[in-house]
matplotlib code that plots the C-alpha trace (Angstrom):
import matplotlib.pyplot as plt

x = [116.0, 116.6, 118.3, 120.9, 118.0, 116.4, 113.5, 112.2, 113.3, 112.1, 114.8, 114.4, 112.4, 114.1, 112.2, 112.7, 110.4, 111.9, 111.7, 108.5, 108.7, 108.2, 104.4, 104.8, 105.5, 101.9, 100.3, 97.8, 98.9, 102.2, 100.4, 98.3, 98.7, 100.7, 98.8, 95.7, 97.3, 98.1, 95.5, 95.4, 92.5, 89.3, 90.3, 88.0, 87.8, 91.5, 91.0, 88.0, 90.1, 92.8, 90.2, 88.7, 92.2, 93.0, 89.7, 90.4, 94.2, 95.4, 98.1, 96.0, 96.6, 100.4, 100.4, 98.4, 100.7, 103.6, 102.0, 100.6, 103.1, 101.9, 98.3, 95.6, 93.2]
y = [135.2, 134.4, 131.5, 131.5, 131.5, 134.6, 132.6, 133.5, 130.9, 130.6, 129.8, 126.4, 126.5, 125.5, 123.0, 122.6, 119.6, 117.2, 113.4, 112.0, 109.9, 106.1, 106.7, 107.0, 103.3, 102.6, 105.2, 103.6, 105.9, 104.2, 101.1, 103.1, 104.5, 107.7, 109.2, 109.4, 112.3, 114.3, 113.4, 115.0, 117.4, 115.6, 112.4, 113.0, 109.2, 109.2, 112.1, 110.3, 107.3, 109.4, 111.0, 107.6, 106.2, 109.3, 109.1, 105.6, 105.9, 105.1, 107.9, 110.6, 113.1, 112.7, 113.0, 116.2, 117.6, 116.8, 118.1, 121.3, 122.5, 125.5, 125.2, 125.9, 123.0]
z = [89.7, 86.0, 84.4, 81.6, 79.1, 80.7, 82.0, 85.5, 88.1, 91.7, 94.2, 95.9, 99.1, 102.3, 104.5, 108.2, 108.7, 111.2, 110.7, 112.2, 115.4, 115.7, 115.6, 111.8, 111.6, 112.7, 110.3, 108.0, 105.1, 105.1, 103.6, 101.1, 97.6, 98.0, 95.1, 97.3, 99.3, 96.2, 93.6, 90.2, 89.6, 89.1, 91.0, 94.0, 94.5, 95.6, 98.0, 99.5, 100.1, 101.9, 104.1, 105.1, 105.9, 108.0, 109.9, 111.3, 111.7, 115.2, 115.1, 113.5, 116.4, 116.3, 112.5, 112.6, 115.2, 113.0, 109.8, 111.2, 113.8, 115.7, 114.4, 116.9, 117.7]

ax = plt.figure().add_subplot(projection="3d")
ax.plot(x, y, z, "-o")
ax.set_aspect("equal")
plt.show()
C-alpha cells in the first residue's frame, strides 16, 4: 500500500486482545514504570526491573495466560 506521497505504508494491524479480568487490578506491573516493559535498546536495567516484578507478582499465571493465548506450557 502506498500513500499520496508514494511512500510505502503498512496497513494498521487488527488486534483481537480482550480486556483482562479483575486479576489485572492486583498485578504488580500496574504500579510500576510502564517503560520497564518496553525499554529502549541498551536499557537492560529497566528490563531487569520488569523481570523481578513479574517473578514475584501474585497474578503471574493469569497474566501469562492472557498475554500468550494458546501457548504451550
